[in-house]
C-alpha positions in Angstrom: 133.5 -56.2 -25.5 134.8 -56.4 -28.9 138.3 -56.1 -29.9 140.8 -56.4 -32.3 143.8 -58.3 -33.2 145.9 -61.9 -33.2 143.2 -64.1 -31.1 145.4 -65.1 -28.4 147.2 -61.9 -27.8 143.6 -60.3 -27.5 142.0 -62.7 -25.2 145.6 -62.3 -23.2 145.6 -59.0 -22.6 141.9 -58.9 -21.4 142.5 -61.7 -18.4 145.3 -60.2 -16.7 144.9 -60.7 -13.2 144.5 -56.9 -12.6 141.7 -57.4 -14.7 140.0 -60.8 -14.4 139.9 -63.6 -11.6 139.2 -66.2 -14.4 138.8 -66.8 -18.0 136.1 -69.1 -19.5 136.2 -70.0 -23.4 135.2 -72.5 -25.3 137.3 -74.9 -27.7 137.2 -77.1 -30.4 139.3 -79.8 -29.3 141.3 -79.9 -32.5 144.0 -82.7 -32.7 145.4 -84.3 -35.8 146.4 -82.4 -38.7 143.5 -79.9 -38.1 145.5 -78.8 -35.2 148.3 -78.6 -37.4 146.8 -76.0 -40.2 144.6 -74.5 -37.8 146.5 -74.0 -34.7 144.3 -73.5 -31.5 143.4 -70.1 -29.4 142.7 -72.0 -26.5 146.5 -74.1 -26.3 148.2 -70.5 -26.9 146.0 -69.0 -24.0 146.7 -72.0 -22.1 150.1 -71.5 -22.3 150.8 -68.2 -21.1 147.9 -67.3 -19.0 148.5 -65.5 -15.9 145.0 -66.6 -14.4 142.8 -69.7 -14.6 141.2 -70.9 -17.2 138.5 -72.6 -18.3 138.1 -74.4 -21.6 134.7 -75.8 -22.4 135.2 -78.3 -25.5 132.5 -77.8 -27.9 130.8 -81.6 -27.7 130.6 -81.2 -23.7 127.2 -81.9 -22.7 127.9 -80.5 -19.2 124.7 -79.4 -17.0 126.0 -79.7 -13.5 129.3 -80.7 -11.9 128.6 -83.5 -9.4 132.6 -85.5 -9.9 135.4 -83.2 -9.9 139.0 -85.5 -11.4 142.5 -83.6 -10.3 145.5 -84.8 -11.7 148.0 -84.6 -9.0 152.0 -85.5 -8.5 152.5 -83.7 -5.2 154.3 -80.6 -6.4 153.8 -77.3 -5.7 152.7 -76.5 -8.4 149.9 -79.2 -9.0 149.0 -78.6 -5.2 148.4 -74.9 -6.2 145.6 -76.6 -8.8 144.1 -78.6 -5.9 143.5 -76.1 -3.7 141.6 -74.4 -6.7 140.0 -77.6 -7.0 139.2 -78.3 -3.4 137.8 -74.5 -3.2 135.4 -74.6 -6.5 134.3 -78.7 -5.6 132.7 -77.3 -2.6 131.1 -74.0 -3.7 129.8 -76.2 -6.4 128.9 -79.7 -3.3 130.4 -81.7 -5.8 132.8 -84.7 -4.6 136.6 -84.7 -5.8 138.8 -87.6 -7.2 142.4 -86.8 -7.0 144.5 -89.1 -8.9 148.1 -89.5 -8.1 149.8 -91.6 -11.3 152.7 -93.4 -9.7 156.3 -93.2 -11.7 157.8 -96.0 -13.3 160.4 -98.4 -10.6 158.8 -95.6 -8.0 157.0 -97.5 -4.9 154.8 -94.6 -3.2 153.6 -95.1 0.4 149.3 -95.1 0.1 149.4 -94.0 3.9 152.0 -90.9 3.3 150.1 -89.5 0.3 147.0 -89.9 2.4 148.5 -88.1 5.1 149.7 -85.3 2.7 146.6 -85.2 1.0 144.6 -84.5 4.4 146.8 -81.9 5.5 146.0 -80.1 2.1 142.6 -81.0 2.1 141.3 -81.6 5.5 139.7 -84.5 6.3 136.3 -85.2 5.1 133.8 -86.9 2.8 134.2 -85.0 0.3 137.5 -86.4 -1.8 138.9 -89.7 -2.6 142.3 -90.6 -3.3 143.0 -93.0 -6.5 146.4 -94.1 -7.1 147.6 -95.8 -10.7 150.3 -96.7 -12.7 151.2 -96.1 -16.1 151.4 -92.7 -18.5 150.7 -90.1 -17.0 148.8 -88.2 -20.0 147.6 -91.2 -21.3 146.0 -92.4 -17.9 144.9 -88.3 -17.0 143.0 -88.3 -20.5 141.3 -92.1 -20.1 139.8 -91.0 -16.7 138.6 -87.8 -17.9 136.8 -89.5 -20.6 135.8 -92.0 -18.6 132.0 -90.5 -17.7 132.3 -90.4 -14.2 133.4 -86.7 -14.6 132.3 -83.1 -15.5 135.0 -81.3 -14.6 138.8 -81.6 -14.6 140.5 -79.4 -12.9 145.1 -79.1 -12.6 148.0 -77.2 -13.2 149.1 -75.6 -16.5 152.9 -76.4 -15.8 155.1 -76.2 -18.1 158.5 -78.0 -19.1 161.1 -76.6 -21.2 161.5 -79.3 -23.3 161.3 -80.1 -27.4 158.1 -82.8 -26.3 156.2 -80.3 -24.9 156.5 -77.8 -27.7 155.5 -80.3 -30.3 153.1 -82.2 -28.3 152.2 -80.0 -25.7 152.2 -79.7 -22.1 150.0 -82.6 -20.1 147.0 -79.8 -19.9 147.1 -79.3 -23.7 146.5 -83.1 -24.5 143.5 -83.6 -22.2 142.3 -80.1 -24.0 142.7 -81.5 -27.4 140.9 -84.8 -26.1 138.9 -84.4 -23.4 135.3 -84.5 -23.7 134.1 -82.4 -20.4 135.9 -79.2 -19.0 138.8 -78.1 -18.2 140.1 -75.8 -15.5 144.1 -74.9 -15.9 145.2 -73.0 -13.0 148.8 -71.4 -13.6 151.7 -72.9 -11.8 153.1 -69.5 -10.9 
């Protein structure tokens, strides 16, 4: 199908919930000056999409998905993405690593986290919980590019701060730096 118009708007028009369940698109993964000068169609689509968007970097060599990384902070928007990841992982017969990043100054009880995840994902050997401490954005990018995963699933949740407008949300930053495909699930 061929359409005319500004690419993000044309793609978003085609990717409405009544027309599609999922959008799959390629991305250059531009960062820095290239991104500033040319913009990013994928970021613009992720920012406003009402359906999940699978963004595949042009430099990916993924042919099979065996392990899925799912950053999760326990909030409802992240739990929605976690459920998507669970269903997709099971359909692909893949294992899933849930990455929980502890906020500075917060000492999270691992047993409580595990119990919460069992209530969402069910008990089983198809998922594991990984916890880290530090800057969430940096740790998610490092984990995604560790070579252990073929797919990252996370919420496309946006905050209303100027920093997100300038630097992009966590999923937008991951889009610029990830070597593996990203499934961004809208938070709403």
